[in-house]
gemmi code that builds the backbone of each chain (N, CA, C; Angstrom):
import gemmi

chains = {
    "A": [
        ("MET", (226.548, -11.134, -47.886), (225.277, -11.045, -48.593), (225.091, -12.267, -49.480)),
        ("ASP", (224.014, -12.950, -49.271), (223.727, -14.100, -50.101), (222.898, -13.629, -51.287)),
        ("HIS", (223.465, -13.710, -52.472), (222.790, -13.145, -53.633), (222.031, -14.165, -54.446)),
        ("ARG", (221.668, -15.254, -53.840), (220.947, -16.297, -54.549), (219.984, -16.912, -53.549)),
        ("ILE", (218.776, -17.114, -54.007), (217.803, -17.753, -53.132), (217.647, -19.188, -53.593)),
        ("GLU", (217.708, -20.106, -52.654), (217.552, -21.525, -52.991), (216.551, -22.169, -52.050)),
        ("LYS", (215.634, -22.905, -52.627), (214.634, -23.619, -51.827), (214.526, -25.037, -52.343)),
        ("ARG", (214.306, -25.976, -51.442), (214.011, -27.365, -51.827), (212.731, -27.749, -51.131)),
        ("ILE", (211.856, -28.397, -51.861), (210.623, -28.839, -51.226), (210.219, -30.189, -51.819)),
        ("GLU", (209.839, -31.091, -50.921), (209.365, -32.425, -51.316), (207.866, -32.355, -51.523)),
        ("LEU", (207.416, -32.806, -52.678), (205.989, -32.772, -52.957), (205.492, -34.204, -53.154)),
        ("LYS", (204.411, -34.512, -52.474), (203.866, -35.867, -52.608), (202.906, -35.910, -53.791)),
        ("ALA", (203.478, -35.734, -54.951), (202.705, -35.761, -56.195), (203.674, -36.120, -57.314)),
        ("PRO", (203.192, -36.821, -58.347), (204.093, -37.214, -59.435), (204.662, -36.000, -60.175)),
        ("VAL", (205.815, -36.205, -60.779), (206.483, -35.128, -61.511), (205.547, -34.501, -62.557)),
        ("SER", (204.778, -35.349, -63.229), (203.885, -34.836, -64.277), (202.850, -33.851, -63.692)),
        ("ARG", (202.398, -34.160, -62.474), (201.420, -33.294, -61.809), (202.047, -31.943, -61.462)),
        ("VAL", (203.264, -32.009, -60.921), (203.961, -30.782, -60.518), (204.294, -29.941, -61.755)),
        ("TRP", (204.707, -30.630, -62.804), (205.044, -29.920, -64.047), (203.839, -29.124, -64.557)),
        ("ARG", (202.677, -29.766, -64.483), (201.469, -29.085, -64.950), (201.146, -27.881, -64.048)),
        ("ALA", (201.309, -28.070, -62.754), (201.028, -26.964, -61.819), (201.956, -25.774, -62.056)),
        ("LEU", (203.160, -26.075, -62.550), (204.127, -24.996, -62.789), (203.918, -24.327, -64.141)),
        ("THR", (203.578, -25.100, -65.146), (203.650, -24.565, -66.507), (202.306, -24.304, -67.177)),
        ("ASP", (201.242, -24.855, -66.633), (199.929, -24.496, -67.159), (199.592, -23.135, -66.540)),
        ("HIS", (199.317, -22.153, -67.373), (199.211, -20.797, -66.814), (198.020, -20.630, -65.874)),
        ("HIS", (196.955, -21.427, -66.084), (195.834, -21.348, -65.146), (196.235, -21.923, -63.786)),
        ("GLU", (196.883, -23.081, -63.854), (197.287, -23.742, -62.603), (198.355, -22.930, -61.860)),
        ("PHE", (199.310, -22.428, -62.607), (200.345, -21.582, -62.006), (199.679, -20.411, -61.271)),
        ("GLY", (198.710, -19.823, -61.940), (197.994, -18.685, -61.368), (197.286, -19.004, -60.067)),
        ("GLU", (196.809, -20.243, -59.957), (196.091, -20.658, -58.746), (196.947, -20.532, -57.493)),
        ("TRP", (198.105, -21.162, -57.532), (198.934, -21.167, -56.314), (199.829, -19.953, -56.211)),
        ("PHE", (200.228, -19.398, -57.371), (201.096, -18.230, -57.315), (200.296, -16.958, -57.031)),
        ("ARG", (199.014, -17.068, -57.283), (198.097, -15.943, -57.124), (198.382, -14.835, -58.125)),
        ("VAL", (198.262, -15.260, -59.388), (198.407, -14.303, -60.479), (197.418, -14.700, -61.561)),
        ("LYS", (196.828, -13.689, -62.198), (195.934, -13.961, -63.317), (196.716, -13.669, -64.585)),
        ("LEU", (197.019, -14.726, -65.340), (197.855, -14.552, -66.532), (197.002, -14.422, -67.787)),
        ("ASP", (197.499, -13.588, -68.719), (196.742, -13.338, -69.952), (196.771, -14.510, -70.928)),
        ("GLY", (197.821, -15.330, -70.863), (197.918, -16.425, -71.828), (198.935, -17.458, -71.388)),
        ("PRO", (199.088, -18.532, -72.166), (200.010, -19.611, -71.800), (201.474, -19.182, -71.809)),
        ("PHE", (202.291, -19.928, -71.096), (203.741, -19.693, -71.098), (204.345, -20.225, -72.394)),
        ("VAL", (205.137, -19.395, -73.045), (205.833, -19.817, -74.269), (207.291, -19.367, -74.147)),
        ("PRO", (208.243, -20.312, -74.312), (209.648, -19.921, -74.183), (210.012, -18.759, -75.117)),
        ("GLY", (210.735, -17.805, -74.562), (211.172, -16.658, -75.344), (210.144, -15.531, -75.378)),
        ("GLN", (208.961, -15.802, -74.849), (207.936, -14.758, -74.899), (207.604, -14.180, -73.532)),
        ("VAL", (207.122, -12.943, -73.585), (206.748, -12.254, -72.356), (205.410, -12.788, -71.860)),
        ("SER", (205.358, -13.054, -70.583), (204.113, -13.474, -69.945), (203.590, -12.297, -69.133)),
        ("ARG", (202.334, -11.936, -69.372), (201.774, -10.775, -68.655), (200.515, -11.149, -67.886)),
        ("GLY", (200.257, -10.391, -66.860), (199.046, -10.614, -66.080), (199.049, -9.680, -64.897)),
        ("HIS", (198.251, -10.009, -63.896), (198.333, -9.220, -62.670), (198.138, -10.108, -61.449)),
        ("ILE", (198.750, -9.656, -60.385), (198.742, -10.403, -59.134), (197.319, -10.422, -58.559)),
        ("THR", (196.933, -11.560, -57.999), (195.611, -11.633, -57.364), (195.725, -11.743, -55.844)),
        ("TYR", (196.948, -11.719, -55.344), (197.174, -11.811, -53.908), (196.551, -10.594, -53.215)),
        ("PRO", (195.736, -10.847, -52.172), (195.040, -9.722, -51.535), (195.996, -8.614, -51.096)),
        ("GLY", (195.680, -7.428, -51.480), (196.518, -6.281, -51.130), (197.513, -5.920, -52.223)),
        ("TYR", (197.725, -6.833, -53.179), (198.698, -6.574, -54.239), (198.051, -6.594, -55.620)),
        ("GLU", (196.738, -6.413, -55.656), (196.024, -6.504, -56.932), (196.457, -5.440, -57.941)),
        ("HIS", (197.069, -4.369, -57.464), (197.522, -3.313, -58.378), (198.814, -3.705, -59.105)),
        ("VAL", (199.418, -4.801, -58.661), (200.732, -5.166, -59.180), (200.613, -5.986, -60.459)),
        ("LYS", (201.354, -5.539, -61.464), (201.371, -6.284, -62.725), (202.387, -7.418, -62.650)),
        ("TRP", (202.045, -8.503, -63.302), (203.006, -9.597, -63.442), (203.608, -9.486, -64.824)),
        ("GLU", (204.919, -9.542, -64.894), (205.566, -9.583, -66.186), (206.838, -10.395, -66.056)),
        ("ALA", (206.948, -11.405, -66.900), (208.127, -12.260, -66.865), (208.439, -12.677, -68.288)),
        ("VAL", (209.690, -13.060, -68.529), (210.046, -13.604, -69.837), (210.374, -15.079, -69.635)),
        ("VAL", (209.596, -15.916, -70.288), (209.806, -17.359, -70.142), (211.103, -17.728, -70.845)),
        ("GLN", (211.960, -18.447, -70.130), (213.252, -18.834, -70.706), (213.222, -20.266, -71.211)),
        ("LYS", (213.103, -21.218, -70.304), (213.181, -22.625, -70.718), (211.987, -23.420, -70.222)),
        ("MET", (211.522, -24.316, -71.066), (210.509, -25.271, -70.659), (210.971, -26.632, -71.147)),
        ("ASP", (211.700, -27.322, -70.314), (212.250, -28.630, -70.641), (211.348, -29.621, -69.897)),
        ("PRO", (210.405, -30.266, -70.604), (209.306, -30.966, -69.940), (209.689, -31.849, -68.754)),
        ("GLU", (209.029, -31.611, -67.664), (209.173, -32.366, -66.416), (210.565, -32.285, -65.813)),
        ("ARG", (211.371, -31.345, -66.286), (212.716, -31.174, -65.724), (213.000, -29.743, -65.291)),
        ("LEU", (212.783, -28.815, -66.206), (213.191, -27.439, -65.904), (212.225, -26.420, -66.498)),
        ("PHE", (211.794, -25.505, -65.653), (210.987, -24.374, -66.103), (211.672, -23.124, -65.560)),
        ("SER", (211.931, -22.156, -66.426), (212.597, -20.956, -65.916), (212.056, -19.698, -66.584)),
        ("PHE", (212.130, -18.619, -65.835), (211.761, -17.317, -66.389), (212.590, -16.241, -65.708)),
        ("THR", (212.674, -15.095, -66.386), (213.312, -13.931, -65.759), (212.217, -12.925, -65.444)),
        ("TRP", (212.430, -12.173, -64.379), (211.451, -11.160, -63.959), (212.120, -10.183, -63.012)),
        ("HIS", (211.360, -9.221, -62.588), (211.818, -8.318, -61.535), (211.105, -8.746, -60.270)),
        ("PRO", (211.829, -9.310, -59.333), (211.189, -9.956, -58.199), (210.342, -8.987, -57.387)),
        ("TYR", (209.125, -9.349, -57.181), (208.223, -8.597, -56.323), (208.343, -7.093, -56.524)),
        ("ALA", (208.203, -6.725, -57.791), (208.299, -5.322, -58.164), (206.965, -4.654, -57.862)),
        ("VAL", (206.799, -4.237, -56.621), (205.468, -3.836, -56.175), (205.263, -2.335, -55.989)),
        ("ASP", (206.334, -1.571, -56.100), (206.178, -0.142, -55.865), (206.021, 0.584, -57.202)),
        ("PRO", (204.815, 1.131, -57.464), (204.594, 1.774, -58.771), (205.521, 2.969, -59.019)),
        ("LYS", (206.098, 3.525, -57.960), (206.952, 4.706, -58.117), (208.362, 4.342, -58.605)),
        ("ILE", (208.709, 3.066, -58.516), (210.063, 2.676, -58.911), (210.055, 2.110, -60.326)),
        ("ASP", (211.021, 2.552, -61.101), (211.159, 2.034, -62.454), (212.033, 0.771, -62.417)),
        ("TYR", (211.379, -0.359, -62.362), (212.109, -1.616, -62.208), (212.862, -2.033, -63.460)),
        ("SER", (212.485, -1.411, -64.590), (213.148, -1.834, -65.824), (214.643, -1.522, -65.786)),
        ("LYS", (215.050, -0.604, -64.877), (216.484, -0.296, -64.779), (217.221, -1.317, -63.929)),
        ("GLU", (216.488, -2.075, -63.168), (217.114, -3.104, -62.337), (217.389, -4.341, -63.195)),
        ("THR", (218.423, -5.049, -62.838), (218.728, -6.283, -63.558), (217.656, -7.318, -63.224)),
        ("PRO", (217.087, -7.967, -64.244), (216.105, -9.001, -63.898), (216.783, -10.199, -63.246)),
        ("THR", (216.045, -10.889, -62.431), (216.581, -12.109, -61.829), (216.047, -13.321, -62.594)),
        ("LEU", (216.756, -14.417, -62.455), (216.390, -15.662, -63.128), (215.792, -16.622, -62.097)),
        ("VAL", (214.578, -17.066, -62.373), (213.913, -18.032, -61.505), (213.924, -19.385, -62.215)),
        ("GLU", (214.406, -20.397, -61.519), (214.456, -21.746, -62.112), (213.770, -22.749, -61.201)),
        ("PHE", (212.875, -23.518, -61.792), (212.249, -24.626, -61.074), (212.808, -25.905, -61.676)),
        ("ARG", (213.457, -26.712, -60.880), (213.959, -28.013, -61.346), (213.220, -29.128, -60.638)),
        ("LEU", (212.840, -30.119, -61.407), (212.084, -31.228, -60.848), (212.902, -32.511, -60.884)),
        ("GLU", (212.804, -33.275, -59.810), (213.445, -34.592, -59.770), (212.459, -35.585, -59.187)),
        ("LYS", (212.398, -36.744, -59.822), (211.506, -37.792, -59.342), (212.091, -38.401, -58.064)),
        ("THR", (211.263, -38.614, -57.071), (211.712, -39.298, -55.856), (210.775, -40.481, -55.602)),
        ("VAL", (211.087, -41.272, -54.568), (210.264, -42.437, -54.235), (208.831, -42.005, -53.896)),
        ("THR", (208.751, -40.881, -53.171), (207.434, -40.459, -52.698), (206.755, -39.435, -53.616)),
        ("GLY", (207.457, -38.980, -54.616), (206.831, -37.977, -55.482), (207.862, -37.161, -56.241)),
        ("THR", (207.967, -35.897, -55.874), (208.813, -34.986, -56.634), (209.625, -34.101, -55.695)),
        ("LEU", (210.895, -33.942, -56.030), (211.694, -32.949, -55.331), (211.744, -31.714, -56.220)),
        ("LEU", (211.315, -30.599, -55.671), (211.342, -29.345, -56.424), (212.456, -28.461, -55.877)),
        ("LEU", (213.330, -28.050, -56.789), (214.410, -27.136, -56.406), (214.143, -25.796, -57.071)),
        ("LEU", (214.056, -24.792, -56.252), (213.840, -23.450, -56.788), (215.091, -22.616, -56.552)),
        ("THR", (215.542, -21.934, -57.585), (216.605, -20.950, -57.341), (216.200, -19.635, -57.992)),
        ("GLU", (216.555, -18.576, -57.320), (216.412, -17.258, -57.929), (217.776, -16.603, -57.814)),
        ("SER", (218.329, -16.230, -58.963), (219.701, -15.712, -58.949), (219.800, -14.447, -59.790)),
        ("GLY", (220.933, -13.788, -59.633), (221.191, -12.592, -60.428), (220.725, -11.313, -59.773)),
        ("PHE", (220.790, -11.267, -58.451), (220.352, -10.070, -57.740), (221.360, -8.928, -57.842)),
        ("ASP", (222.405, -9.154, -58.539), (223.454, -8.139, -58.572), (224.273, -8.295, -59.837)),
        ("LYS", (225.160, -7.357, -59.984), (226.068, -7.448, -61.130), (227.498, -7.606, -60.661)),
        ("ILE", (227.666, -7.855, -59.392), (229.027, -8.011, -58.883), (229.612, -9.266, -59.508)),
        ("PRO", (230.720, -9.130, -60.222), (231.180, -10.247, -61.027), (231.705, -11.449, -60.248)),
        ("SER", (232.360, -11.218, -59.147), (233.018, -12.341, -58.502), (232.180, -12.937, -57.380)),
        ("ASP", (231.970, -14.233, -57.442), (231.235, -14.920, -56.385), (231.917, -14.762, -55.036)),
        ("ARG", (233.229, -14.690, -55.081), (233.949, -14.575, -53.810), (233.684, -13.247, -53.152)),
        ("ARG", (233.545, -12.218, -53.947), (233.228, -10.918, -53.371), (231.844, -10.955, -52.742)),
        ("ILE", (230.939, -11.623, -53.439), (229.577, -11.726, -52.934), (229.583, -12.457, -51.601)),
        ("GLU", (230.329, -13.534, -51.599), (230.441, -14.327, -50.378), (230.919, -13.430, -49.225)),
        ("ALA", (231.846, -12.571, -49.553), (232.418, -11.700, -48.528), (231.373, -10.755, -47.943)),
        ("PHE", (230.283, -10.551, -48.677), (229.280, -9.613, -48.189), (228.194, -10.242, -47.340)),
        ("ARG", (228.358, -11.493, -47.020), (227.378, -12.108, -46.119), (227.311, -11.300, -44.839)),
        ("MET", (226.118, -10.913, -44.472), (226.007, -10.082, -43.278), (225.354, -10.861, -42.141)),
        ("ASN", (225.223, -12.141, -42.318), (224.402, -12.924, -41.404), (224.887, -12.931, -39.966)),
        ("ASP", (226.090, -13.372, -39.750), (226.468, -13.687, -38.383), (227.493, -12.741, -37.772)),
        ("GLY", (228.605, -12.641, -38.415), (229.719, -11.948, -37.776), (229.571, -10.439, -37.715)),
        ("GLY", (228.551, -9.885, -38.348), (228.411, -8.435, -38.345), (229.356, -7.807, -39.351)),
        ("TRP", (229.238, -6.509, -39.462), (229.971, -5.813, -40.506), (231.476, -5.863, -40.371)),
        ("THR", (231.951, -5.709, -39.156), (233.397, -5.618, -38.985), (234.057, -6.901, -39.467)),
        ("GLU", (233.465, -8.005, -39.048), (233.978, -9.313, -39.437), (233.952, -9.471, -40.962)),
        ("GLN", (232.815, -9.097, -41.543), (232.663, -9.255, -42.995), (233.670, -8.403, -43.747)),
        ("MET", (233.902, -7.237, -43.225), (234.796, -6.345, -43.930), (236.237, -6.815, -43.838)),
        ("LYS", (236.547, -7.549, -42.775), (237.875, -8.168, -42.698), (238.018, -9.163, -43.838)),
        ("ASN", (236.950, -9.896, -44.105), (236.984, -10.844, -45.215), (237.258, -10.122, -46.527)),
        ("ILE", (236.568, -9.019, -46.694), (236.736, -8.276, -47.942), (238.145, -7.730, -48.025)),
        ("GLU", (238.604, -7.213, -46.885), (239.948, -6.640, -46.852), (240.980, -7.684, -47.253)),
        ("SER", (240.847, -8.884, -46.714), (241.860, -9.892, -47.042), (241.691, -10.359, -48.482)),
        ("TYR", (240.444, -10.387, -48.963), (240.239, -10.752, -50.346), (240.856, -9.720, -51.270)),
        ("VAL", (240.597, -8.454, -50.946), (241.107, -7.369, -51.764), (242.640, -7.364, -51.735)),
        ("ALA", (243.179, -7.599, -50.547), (244.637, -7.610, -50.391), (245.249, -8.681, -51.296)),
        ("LYS", (244.604, -9.843, -51.360), (245.127, -10.920, -52.188), (245.087, -10.595, -53.672)),
        ("SER", (244.024, -9.875, -54.047), (243.838, -9.686, -55.496), (244.493, -8.428, -56.017)),
        ("SER", (245.039, -7.590, -55.135), (245.651, -6.352, -55.662), (247.149, -6.491, -55.801)),
    ],
    "B": [
        ("MET", (207.491, -3.101, -47.062), (208.484, -3.517, -48.039), (208.507, -2.576, -49.228)),
        ("ALA", (207.338, -2.285, -49.759), (207.269, -1.499, -50.985), (207.813, -0.078, -50.797)),
        ("ALA", (207.370, 0.557, -49.728), (207.697, 1.963, -49.551), (209.195, 2.190, -49.378)),
        ("LYS", (209.853, 1.276, -48.697), (211.269, 1.490, -48.383), (212.201, 1.122, -49.531)),
        ("ARG", (211.643, 0.363, -50.469), (212.524, -0.184, -51.476), (213.017, 0.901, -52.442)),
        ("ARG", (214.294, 0.902, -52.698), (214.830, 1.801, -53.700), (215.614, 0.975, -54.707)),
        ("ALA", (216.078, 1.640, -55.733), (216.827, 0.911, -56.760), (218.098, 0.320, -56.155)),
        ("HIS", (218.313, -0.951, -56.383), (219.491, -1.599, -55.822), (220.665, -1.617, -56.785)),
        ("ALA", (220.345, -1.512, -58.052), (221.408, -1.636, -59.054), (222.588, -0.690, -58.797)),
        ("PRO", (222.338, 0.589, -58.480), (223.480, 1.484, -58.253), (224.349, 1.050, -57.073)),
        ("VAL", (223.721, 0.446, -56.072), (224.484, -0.005, -54.909), (225.410, -1.147, -55.316)),
        ("PHE", (224.834, -2.102, -56.031), (225.649, -3.219, -56.493), (226.764, -2.736, -57.423)),
        ("ALA", (226.378, -1.828, -58.308), (227.366, -1.323, -59.262), (228.512, -0.632, -58.526)),
        ("ALA", (228.171, 0.139, -57.496), (229.194, 0.862, -56.745), (230.155, -0.104, -56.056)),
        ("LEU", (229.644, -1.256, -55.679), (230.479, -2.214, -54.959), (231.254, -3.139, -55.893)),
        ("GLY", (230.932, -3.065, -57.165), (231.571, -3.987, -58.115), (232.941, -3.524, -58.565)),
        ("ASP", (233.757, -3.116, -57.628), (235.082, -2.614, -57.968), (235.991, -2.835, -56.759)),
        ("VAL", (237.167, -3.369, -57.007), (238.051, -3.756, -55.907), (238.492, -2.552, -55.066)),
        ("THR", (238.807, -1.450, -55.729), (239.242, -0.267, -54.981), (238.127, 0.231, -54.062)),
        ("ARG", (236.921, 0.281, -54.605), (235.811, 0.777, -53.787), (235.490, -0.185, -52.637)),
        ("LEU", (235.597, -1.465, -52.923), (235.386, -2.427, -51.836), (236.400, -2.213, -50.731)),
        ("SER", (237.637, -1.944, -51.122), (238.656, -1.781, -50.088), (238.427, -0.482, -49.312)),
        ("LEU", (237.887, 0.539, -49.971), (237.548, 1.776, -49.254), (236.418, 1.515, -48.257)),
        ("VAL", (235.436, 0.746, -48.704), (234.328, 0.404, -47.804), (234.866, -0.400, -46.618)),
        ("ALA", (235.781, -1.300, -46.916), (236.373, -2.117, -45.853), (237.060, -1.237, -44.810)),
        ("LYS", (237.789, -0.218, -45.276), (238.468, 0.669, -44.329), (237.467, 1.482, -43.514)),
        ("LEU", (236.422, 1.936, -44.187), (235.482, 2.842, -43.523), (234.514, 2.132, -42.594)),
        ("CYS", (234.266, 0.872, -42.854), (233.223, 0.227, -42.063), (233.701, -0.100, -40.653)),
        ("ALA", (234.973, 0.117, -40.391), (235.438, -0.002, -39.013), (234.744, 1.037, -38.127)),
        ("GLY", (234.173, 2.054, -38.744), (233.363, 2.998, -37.977), (233.966, 4.389, -37.895)),
        ("GLN", (235.276, 4.467, -38.024), (235.980, 5.748, -37.897), (235.905, 6.537, -39.210)),
        ("PRO", (235.382, 7.763, -39.183), (235.418, 8.570, -40.406), (236.879, 8.861, -40.796)),
        ("ARG", (237.184, 8.833, -42.075), (238.565, 9.071, -42.499), (238.625, 10.118, -43.601)),
        ("SER", (239.758, 10.788, -43.620), (239.973, 11.811, -44.638), (240.473, 11.163, -45.928)),
        ("ILE", (240.415, 11.930, -47.000), (240.910, 11.420, -48.289), (242.392, 11.051, -48.179)),
        ("SER", (243.157, 11.880, -47.462), (244.589, 11.585, -47.303), (244.788, 10.243, -46.610)),
        ("GLN", (244.026, 10.032, -45.540), (244.149, 8.759, -44.814), (243.775, 7.578, -45.705)),
        ("LEU", (242.758, 7.800, -46.541), (242.299, 6.712, -47.393), (243.237, 6.467, -48.580)),
        ("THR", (243.984, 7.502, -48.932), (244.932, 7.352, -50.042), (246.195, 6.624, -49.591)),
        ("GLU", (246.547, 6.850, -48.298), (247.731, 6.214, -47.714), (247.729, 4.704, -47.931)),
        ("GLY", (248.858, 4.182, -48.314), (248.978, 2.734, -48.437), (248.368, 2.193, -49.728)),
        ("SER", (247.726, 3.059, -50.516), (247.237, 2.565, -51.802), (248.154, 3.153, -52.874)),
        ("HIS", (248.228, 2.515, -54.039), (249.107, 3.076, -55.057), (248.338, 3.985, -56.001)),
        ("LEU", (247.156, 4.405, -55.566), (246.364, 5.314, -56.395), (246.584, 6.752, -55.947)),
        ("THR", (246.288, 7.667, -56.869), (246.423, 9.080, -56.527), (245.227, 9.521, -55.690)),
        ("ARG", (245.414, 10.634, -55.064), (244.354, 11.256, -54.275), (243.109, 11.504, -55.136)),
        ("GLN", (243.369, 11.941, -56.388), (242.255, 12.223, -57.306), (241.464, 10.953, -57.611)),
        ("ALA", (242.183, 9.870, -57.811), (241.516, 8.604, -58.132), (240.668, 8.133, -56.945)),
        ("ILE", (241.256, 8.234, -55.760), (240.516, 7.832, -54.547), (239.266, 8.695, -54.380)),
        ("THR", (239.431, 9.993, -54.621), (238.292, 10.906, -54.500), (237.169, 10.500, -55.451)),
        ("LYS", (237.552, 10.152, -56.662), (236.556, 9.742, -57.659), (235.779, 8.503, -57.182)),
        ("HIS", (236.508, 7.559, -56.656), (235.851, 6.342, -56.145), (234.940, 6.663, -54.958)),
        ("LEU", (235.388, 7.574, -54.116), (234.556, 7.944, -52.962), (233.256, 8.607, -53.407)),
        ("ARG", (233.341, 9.371, -54.482), (232.126, 10.031, -54.984), (231.124, 8.999, -55.509)),
        ("VAL", (231.636, 7.953, -56.125), (230.741, 6.883, -56.610), (230.025, 6.237, -55.423)),
        ("LEU", (230.792, 5.971, -54.377), (230.190, 5.370, -53.172), (229.200, 6.329, -52.520)),
        ("GLU", (229.524, 7.598, -52.594), (228.663, 8.611, -51.997), (227.329, 8.702, -52.743)),
        ("ARG", (227.403, 8.621, -54.080), (226.160, 8.672, -54.871), (225.269, 7.480, -54.568)),
        ("ALA", (225.879, 6.341, -54.277), (225.088, 5.146, -53.928), (224.682, 5.171, -52.450)),
        ("GLU", (225.105, 6.228, -51.773), (224.790, 6.428, -50.348), (225.381, 5.361, -49.435)),
        ("ILE", (226.454, 4.743, -49.902), (227.136, 3.754, -49.066), (228.080, 4.486, -48.099)),
        ("VAL", (228.589, 5.633, -48.542), (229.361, 6.487, -47.630), (228.800, 7.912, -47.739)),
        ("HIS", (229.024, 8.679, -46.708), (228.740, 10.102, -46.860), (229.869, 10.916, -46.249)),
        ("SER", (229.971, 12.156, -46.692), (231.089, 12.959, -46.204), (230.590, 13.991, -45.204)),
        ("VAL", (231.445, 14.272, -44.258), (231.164, 15.314, -43.268), (232.355, 16.275, -43.267)),
        ("ARG", (232.055, 17.548, -43.086), (233.144, 18.529, -43.038), (233.795, 18.505, -41.663)),
        ("ALA", (235.108, 18.545, -41.645), (235.823, 18.703, -40.372), (236.895, 19.755, -40.636)),
        ("GLY", (236.563, 21.004, -40.306), (237.472, 22.094, -40.631), (237.595, 22.227, -42.144)),
        ("ARG", (238.826, 22.164, -42.650), (239.035, 22.343, -44.086), (238.954, 21.017, -44.843)),
        ("GLU", (238.821, 19.964, -44.084), (238.848, 18.633, -44.710), (237.455, 18.018, -44.804)),
        ("SER", (237.303, 17.093, -45.758), (236.105, 16.256, -45.781), (236.464, 14.903, -45.195)),
        ("LEU", (235.641, 14.451, -44.276), (235.833, 13.090, -43.760), (234.738, 12.211, -44.337)),
        ("PHE", (235.098, 10.984, -44.644), (234.112, 10.051, -45.192), (233.730, 9.001, -44.166)),
        ("GLU", (232.435, 8.694, -44.155), (231.890, 7.810, -43.135), (231.041, 6.729, -43.814)),
        ("PHE", (231.097, 5.525, -43.302), (230.336, 4.403, -43.848), (228.877, 4.466, -43.394)),
        ("ASP", (227.962, 4.161, -44.325), (226.542, 4.092, -43.965), (225.995, 2.709, -44.323)),
        ("PRO", (225.689, 1.904, -43.318), (225.261, 0.522, -43.619), (223.857, 0.436, -44.232)),
        ("GLY", (223.120, 1.548, -44.254), (221.726, 1.541, -44.699), (221.444, 0.831, -46.017)),
        ("PRO", (222.071, 1.263, -47.107), (221.746, 0.662, -48.409), (221.993, -0.843, -48.458)),
        ("LEU", (223.062, -1.292, -47.795), (223.367, -2.722, -47.827), (222.382, -3.504, -46.980)),
        ("GLU", (221.954, -2.906, -45.897), (220.931, -3.569, -45.085), (219.608, -3.657, -45.829)),
        ("GLU", (219.323, -2.621, -46.616), (218.089, -2.660, -47.407), (218.097, -3.804, -48.403)),
        ("ILE", (219.265, -4.023, -49.007), (219.369, -5.124, -49.963), (219.142, -6.453, -49.251)),
        ("ARG", (219.773, -6.569, -48.075), (219.577, -7.775, -47.261), (218.078, -7.982, -46.954)),
        ("ASN", (217.428, -6.922, -46.545), (216.003, -7.018, -46.215), (215.171, -7.380, -47.429)),
        ("HIS", (215.570, -6.811, -48.560), (214.852, -7.106, -49.796), (214.962, -8.597, -50.122)),
        ("LEU", (216.181, -9.125, -50.043), (216.373, -10.554, -50.328), (215.586, -11.414, -49.348)),
        ("ASP", (215.589, -11.007, -48.085), (214.824, -11.761, -47.090), (213.339, -11.762, -47.433)),
        ("SER", (212.851, -10.638, -47.917), (211.419, -10.588, -48.183), (211.076, -11.394, -49.438)),
        ("VAL", (211.952, -11.376, -50.442), (211.715, -12.216, -51.628), (211.729, -13.690, -51.218)),
        ("SER", (212.675, -14.041, -50.373), (212.801, -15.413, -49.900), (211.535, -15.860, -49.150)),
        ("GLU", (211.046, -14.966, -48.322), (209.824, -15.238, -47.561), (208.612, -15.432, -48.484)),
        ("GLN", (208.554, -14.605, -49.534), (207.450, -14.733, -50.499), (207.492, -16.097, -51.186)),
        ("TRP", (208.706, -16.568, -51.474), (208.827, -17.893, -52.112), (208.378, -18.994, -51.165)),
        ("ASP", (208.742, -18.878, -49.897), (208.301, -19.882, -48.920), (206.781, -20.002, -48.943)),
        ("GLN", (206.136, -18.858, -48.967), (204.672, -18.874, -48.965), (204.111, -19.446, -50.256)),
        ("ALA", (204.699, -19.030, -51.385), (204.211, -19.520, -52.686), (204.398, -21.026, -52.788)),
        ("LEU", (205.554, -21.523, -52.349), (205.821, -22.962, -52.466), (204.927, -23.765, -51.533)),
        ("SER", (204.582, -23.202, -50.411), (203.690, -23.954, -49.540), (202.273, -23.985, -50.132)),
        ("ARG", (201.900, -22.938, -50.854), (200.608, -22.978, -51.574), (200.662, -24.002, -52.705)),
        ("LEU", (201.816, -24.061, -53.390), (201.981, -25.059, -54.455), (201.843, -26.477, -53.894)),
        ("LYS", (202.451, -26.670, -52.727), (202.397, -27.990, -52.087), (200.944, -28.402, -51.816)),
        ("SER", (200.189, -27.517, -51.202), (198.772, -27.844, -50.952), (198.037, -28.066, -52.268)),
        ("PHE", (198.403, -27.298, -53.270), (197.719, -27.375, -54.559), (197.931, -28.728, -55.238)),
        ("VAL", (199.162, -29.235, -55.255), (199.416, -30.492, -55.981), (199.160, -31.736, -55.125)),
        ("GLU", (199.120, -31.569, -53.820), (198.968, -32.754, -52.967), (197.514, -33.076, -52.648)),
        ("CYS", (196.607, -32.188, -53.017), (195.224, -32.463, -52.641), (194.526, -33.376, -53.662)),
    ],
}
model = gemmi.Model(1)
for chain_id, residues in chains.items():
    chain = gemmi.Chain(chain_id)
    for i, (resn, *xyz) in enumerate(residues, 1):
        res = gemmi.Residue()
        res.name, res.seqid = resn, gemmi.SeqId(i, " ")
        for name, pos in zip(("N", "CA", "C"), xyz):
            atom = gemmi.Atom()
            atom.name, atom.element = name, gemmi.Element(name[0])
            atom.pos, atom.b_iso = gemmi.Position(*pos), 0.0
            res.add_atom(atom)
        chain.add_residue(res)
    model.add_chain(chain)
structure = gemmi.Structure()
structure.add_model(model)
structure.setup_entities()
């Protein structure tokens, strides 16, 4: 099981432009499809609602963590918490980080979303990858990991 | 996506323990096993193993079936597959959002 999402995307726009698209709440709302009540402020809750067709009933709520100009923007939230019947507040929030790097052609944007679990050891998480070998294979990994650590 | 999603925290919590992971490892071979079989080769008591199995059972990672006077425990891949699917869907949502961001800043 891969418990971290990582994306890299090259944008043909200057870092300052990308930074504004990420951190200006109107601009963020445009591409993210969310209507936000107010600007992003580190340490404060950002509220609004999704404008993506079919998900208009969904509230947006995130806590802004860091705004390091033109380098790092991060917030914690409950990822795609779309089912009104589920109490997401009991789930561990995940951390979303946007990192910007200047390139020759524009900006490299690195997105990570982490913290999907509370399993303490990265190695255990690694052992839960279900991608290729199927369960039996994965469980052999866990078995040998467990054998080593007990 | 929405309808099938359930709380994941209990599943992760249930797996965050070496003994329980090793029980899952034994059970995921597919063969249902009794508490005695699962206690064998471990230095834990039957009671301790039973307690761990109940935690896994509450998270629906294993379930028990009666076989005569014994309970056999069986692995259920469902909850873990749901987590996988959930991560895939979050990942997919990001792909879409980032491609909208790209069009937004490049125009």
